[in-house]
C-alpha positions in Angstrom: 53.0 -20.9 -7.9 49.7 -19.6 -9.2 46.7 -21.2 -7.6 43.7 -21.4 -10.0 40.7 -19.3 -8.9 37.9 -21.3 -7.3 34.6 -21.2 -9.3 32.0 -18.7 -8.1 28.4 -19.6 -8.6 26.8 -17.2 -11.1 24.2 -15.8 -8.7 26.9 -14.9 -6.2 29.1 -13.4 -8.9 26.2 -11.3 -10.1 25.2 -10.2 -6.6 28.7 -8.9 -5.9 29.1 -7.3 -9.3 25.9 -5.4 -9.1 26.4 -4.3 -5.5 29.7 -2.8 -6.6 28.2 -1.3 -9.7 25.3 0.5 -8.0 27.4 1.7 -5.1 30.2 3.1 -7.2 28.9 4.1 -10.6 26.1 6.2 -12.1 23.9 3.6 -13.8 22.1 6.3 -15.8 25.3 6.9 -17.7 24.7 3.4 -19.2 20.9 3.3 -19.8 17.7 5.2 -19.4 14.6 3.8 -17.8 11.0 4.6 -18.7 10.4 7.3 -16.0 13.4 9.2 -17.4 12.0 9.1 -21.0 8.9 11.0 -20.1 6.9 12.3 -17.2 3.9 10.5 -18.7 5.1 7.2 -17.3 5.2 8.2 -13.7 1.9 10.2 -14.1 0.1 7.2 -15.4 1.4 5.0 -12.6 0.2 7.7 -10.2 -3.2 7.5 -11.7 -3.1 3.7 -11.4 -2.3 4.2 -7.7 -5.3 6.4 -7.2 -7.7 4.0 -8.9 -6.3 1.0 -7.1 -6.5 2.8 -3.8 -10.2 3.4 -4.4 -10.6 -0.3 -5.3 -9.0 -1.2 -2.0 -11.6 0.9 -0.1 -9.5 4.1 0.4 -7.4 2.9 3.4 -6.0 5.8 5.3 -3.1 5.8 5.8 -1.5 3.3 3.4 2.0 2.4 2.4 3.0 3.7 -1.0 6.3 1.9 -1.8 8.7 1.7 -4.7 11.4 -1.0 -5.1 14.4 0.0 -7.2 13.5 3.7 -7.5 16.5 4.9 -9.4 16.6 8.7 -9.2 13.2 8.9 -7.7 11.7 10.3 -10.9 8.8 7.8 -11.1 7.7 8.4 -7.5 8.1 12.2 -7.9 5.9 12.3 -11.0 3.3 10.0 -9.4 3.1 12.1 -6.3 2.8 15.3 -8.3 -0.1 13.8 -10.2 -1.8 12.6 -7.0 -1.5 16.0 -5.4 -3.2 17.5 -8.3 -6.0 15.1 -9.1 -6.4 12.8 -6.1 -5.6 14.9 -3.0 -7.2 12.5 -0.6 -5.0 9.6 -1.9 -1.9 11.9 -1.8 -2.7 12.9 1.9 -3.2 9.2 2.9 0.1 8.0 1.3 3.1 7.1 3.4 6.1 6.9 1.0 8.6 4.1 1.5 11.5 3.4 -0.8 13.4 0.1 -1.2 17.0 1.1 -2.0 20.4 -0.1 -0.8 22.7 2.5 -2.4 23.4 5.4 -0.1 24.3 7.6 -3.1 21.0 6.8 -4.9 19.1 7.5 -1.6 20.5 11.0 -1.6 19.4 11.5 -5.2 15.9 10.2 -4.5 15.6 12.5 -1.4 16.3 15.5 -3.7 13.7 14.4 -6.2 11.1 13.9 -3.5 11.9 17.1 -1.5 8.8 18.9 -2.7 6.6 16.3 -1.0 8.4 16.1 2.4 5.8 18.2 4.1 3.0 15.7 3.3 4.6 12.3 2.8 8.3 12.3 3.7 10.0 9.1 2.4 11.4 6.4 4.5 14.1 4.0 3.1 14.5 0.3 3.5 17.1 -2.2 2.3 14.6 -4.9 1.3 10.9 -5.4 0.4 10.6 -7.5 3.6 11.4 -4.3 5.6 8.3 -2.5 4.5 5.9 -1.8 7.4 2.6 -3.7 7.8 -0.7 -2.3 6.7 -2.5 -1.6 3.4 0.1 -1.2 0.6 0.6 -0.3 -3.0 4.0 -1.3 -4.3 5.5 -0.1 -7.6 8.6 -1.8 -9.1 9.9 -0.7 -12.5 13.1 -2.6 -13.7 13.7 -4.0 -10.2 13.5 -7.7 -10.8 15.8 -7.8 -13.8 18.8 -6.9 -11.6 18.3 -9.7 -9.0 20.9 -12.5 -9.2 20.1 -15.6 -11.3 21.3 -19.1 -11.3 21.8 -20.9 -14.7 21.4 -24.6 -15.1 22.3 -26.6 -18.3 20.2 -29.7 -19.1 22.3 -32.8 -19.6 21.6 -36.5 -20.2 22.3 -37.2 -16.6 20.3 -34.3 -15.1 21.5 -30.7 -14.5 24.8 -29.0 -14.5 25.2 -25.5 -13.0 27.2 -22.6 -14.3 29.8 -20.9 -12.3 32.4 -18.2 -13.1 36.2 -18.5 -13.2 37.9 -15.3 -14.3 35.9 -14.2 -17.4 34.6 -17.6 -18.5 31.8 -19.9 -17.5 32.5 -23.4 -16.2 29.9 -26.1 -15.5 29.7 -28.9 -13.0 27.0 -31.3 -11.8 24.5 -29.3 -9.9 24.1 -29.6 -6.2 21.6 -27.8 -3.9 18.9 -27.7 -6.6 15.9 -25.4 -5.9 13.0 -27.5 -4.6 10.5 -25.5 -6.5 10.3 -22.9 -9.4 10.9 -23.6 -13.1 13.6 -26.2 -12.5 11.0 -28.5 -10.9 8.3 -27.9 -13.5 9.8 -27.4 -17.0 10.8 -30.0 -19.6 13.9 -28.4 -21.0 15.7 -29.9 -24.1 19.2 -31.3 -23.5 21.9 -28.7 -23.9 19.6 -25.8 -23.1 20.0 -23.2 -20.3 17.3 -22.7 -17.7 17.5 -19.7 -15.4 16.0 -19.3 -12.0 15.9 -16.2 -9.8 15.5 -17.3 -6.2 15.4 -13.7 -5.0 12.5 -12.8 -7.2 10.6 -16.0 -6.3 11.2 -15.2 -2.6 9.8 -11.7 -3.0 6.8 -13.1 -4.9 6.0 -15.6 -2.1 6.4 -13.0 0.6 4.2 -10.5 -1.1 1.6 -13.3 -1.8 1.4 -14.0 1.9 1.2 -10.3 2.8 -1.6 -9.7 0.2 -3.5 -12.7 1.3 -3.6 -11.5 4.9 -4.2 -7.8 4.2 -5.4 -5.3 1.5 -3.0 -4.2 -1.2 -1.5 -4.5 -4.7 2.0 -4.7 -6.2 2.8 -3.7 -9.8 5.9 -5.1 -11.6 7.2 -3.7 -14.9 10.2 -5.3 -16.5 11.5 -6.9 -19.6 11.0 -10.6 -19.7 8.8 -13.4 -20.9 5.4 -14.9 -19.9 5.5 -18.4 -21.2 7.4 -21.4 -19.7 10.6 -20.6 -21.6 14.3 -21.2 -21.3 17.6 -19.8 -22.7 20.5 -17.7 -21.6 19.3 -14.0 -21.1 22.2 -12.7 -19.0 23.4 -9.4 -20.4 25.6 -6.4 -19.5 25.8 -2.7 -20.3 29.1 -1.0 -19.7 29.8 2.6 -20.7 26.5 2.6 -22.5 27.4 -0.4 -24.7 26.7 -4.1 -24.6 29.6 -6.0 -22.9 30.6 -9.5 -21.9 28.9 -10.0 -18.6 31.9 -11.6 -16.9 34.4 -8.9 -17.8 35.2 -6.1 -15.4 32.8 -7.1 -12.6 31.4 -4.0 -10.9 31.8 -1.8 -14.0 28.8 -3.1 -15.9 25.1 -3.4 -15.2 24.2 -7.0 -15.2 20.6 -8.0 -15.8 18.5 -11.0 -17.0 15.0 -11.3 -18.4 12.2 -11.8 -15.9 10.4 -15.1 -15.9 6.9 -13.7 -15.2 5.3 -17.2 -15.4 7.5 -18.4 -12.5 7.1 -15.2 -10.6 3.3 -15.3 -10.8 3.2 -19.0 -9.8 5.2 -18.2 -6.7 3.0 -15.3 -5.8 -0.2 -17.3 -6.1 1.4 -20.0 -4.0 1.8 -17.4 -1.3 -1.9 -16.5 -1.4 -2.5 -13.6 -3.7 -4.3 -13.1 -7.1 -2.2 -12.2 -10.2 -3.1 -10.2 -13.2 -1.2 -10.6 -16.5 1.4 -10.3 -17.5 0.5 -8.0 -20.4 2.8 -5.9 -22.6 3.8 -2.5 -21.4 2.3 -1.0 -24.5 -1.1 -2.5 -23.8 -1.0 -1.5 -20.1 0.0 2.2 -20.8 -2.4 2.5 -23.6 -5.2 1.3 -21.4 -4.3 3.9 -18.8 -4.5 6.7 -21.4 -0.9 7.2 -22.6 -1.8 8.7 -26.0 -4.5 11.0 -24.9 -2.1 12.3 -22.2 0.6 12.8 -24.9 -1.9 14.8 -27.0 -2.8 16.9 -24.0 0.8 17.7 -23.2 1.6 18.5 -26.8 -1.3 20.9 -27.3 -0.1 24.4 -27.8 3.6 23.4 -27.7 6.1 24.3 -30.4 6.4 21.8 -33.2 9.6 20.2 -32.0 8.5 19.9 -28.4 5.2 18.3 -29.6 7.2 15.9 -31.8 9.4 14.9 -28.8 6.3 14.1 -26.7 4.8 12.0 -29.4 8.2 10.2 -29.9 8.4 9.5 -26.2 4.9 7.9 -26.2 5.8 5.7 -29.1 9.1 4.6 -27.5 7.2 3.6 -24.3 4.3 1.8 -26.1 5.3 0.7 -29.6 5.3 -3.1 -30.0 8.8 -3.2 -31.6 10.2 -1.0 -28.8 9.7 -0.9 -25.0 6.0 -1.5 -25.5 6.6 -5.0 -26.7 9.8 -5.9 -24.8 8.6 -5.0 -21.4 5.7 -6.7 -19.6 3.5 -5.8 -16.6 2.2 -8.0 -13.9 0.1 -7.1 -10.8 -0.3 -9.0 -7.6 -3.4 -8.1 -5.5 -5.3 -9.2 -2.4 -8.0 -11.8 -3.5 -10.8 -9.4 -2.7 -9.9 -6.9 -5.5 -12.1 -7.7 -8.4 -11.1 -5.2 -11.0 -7.7 -3.6 -11.9 -7.0 -0.6 -14.2 -4.7 -1.4 -17.1 -5.8 -5.1 -17.1 -9.2 -4.7 -18.6 -10.1 -7.9 -20.5 -7.5 -9.8 -18.6 -8.8 -12.6 -16.4 -7.1 -12.7 -13.0 -5.6 -15.9 -11.8 -6.6 -17.1 -8.3 -4.3 -18.1 -5.5 -3.2 -21.7 -5.3 -2.4 -21.9 -1.6 -4.8 -23.2 1.0 -7.0 -20.5 2.3 -6.6 -18.3 -0.8 -9.7 -16.9 -2.3 -10.5 -14.6 -5.2 -11.6 -14.8 -8.7 -11.1 -18.0 -10.7 -9.1 -17.5 -13.9 -7.0 -19.4 -16.4 -4.6 -21.1 -14.8 20.5 1.6 -24.9 23.5 3.6 -24.5 21.7 6.5 -23.0 19.1 4.1 -24.3 16.4 2.1 -22.6 17.0 -1.6 -22.4 14.7 -1.8 -25.5 
């Protein structure tokens, strides 16, 4: 007698599937991230680190951390830039990487080998494991892979989606999150609302840390800024879009980042938030196109063309420049932030928070 499989809540299914995927497969066979498109991406973030470190008062030493570092390309490019143009910042940095995959840790160690003599990396399983002290955290395409829950608005309240085999099933929701978008958004009947409890927990934890000490955290991901809803779960398998529930562990599962909810949770923790702004606006403000022109100068025509194409891919509104968004979290005492010129910061909402008042691809990038 065949016993029907018990439903598995979506976030638990996604957590298991992605853990198996990142431990057993090469994710870069399925997609390419911005640091792999061009060295300019990591260099500009390195320049952002240097400017932000000065805005923090040049703490020495300080934690320079990356969450979800992939191959380590972003950090390697950032450190190379710092060593060349901001040697004091480079010497003060203590590199920490948030990565759970033993295989990817080895790849990252190889990428960062040239810097071991000055800032040898230390690995952690979670953002909460980062050491205390002044900190700058970088996170590119980190939040999108964190497990989500999906709720469906009904006439009687909320149903929650679970997984049986390769199909979704719904049942009246229990254990509803006490805060986050579920508690604040008026969603039409029949629509799906997603919440990422892992991301909101990280936001609150960083908000408390940044309220109590000096630092900044930069998050870059594809997502949305308004109070939206809808099913954004997607999968890439063998470089092509796939049904997210098929072949768990063989596909990269992601969902769009709810930056509005993430920022609200961070401010409740006690920090100031900046943005989100589009990746194109952020990289352009940091000097992406002048840097592309500098790299292309005196290069053969085809190499120069490829550099210009990479810059367009990173910043064009109809490509990654418009699909990806950037949000920064900072200690309330930081009053200006590179890349967010003209963007009013939003002040903490928790008791004791200070700061500025402000309005409340197959082998392709996920562009």
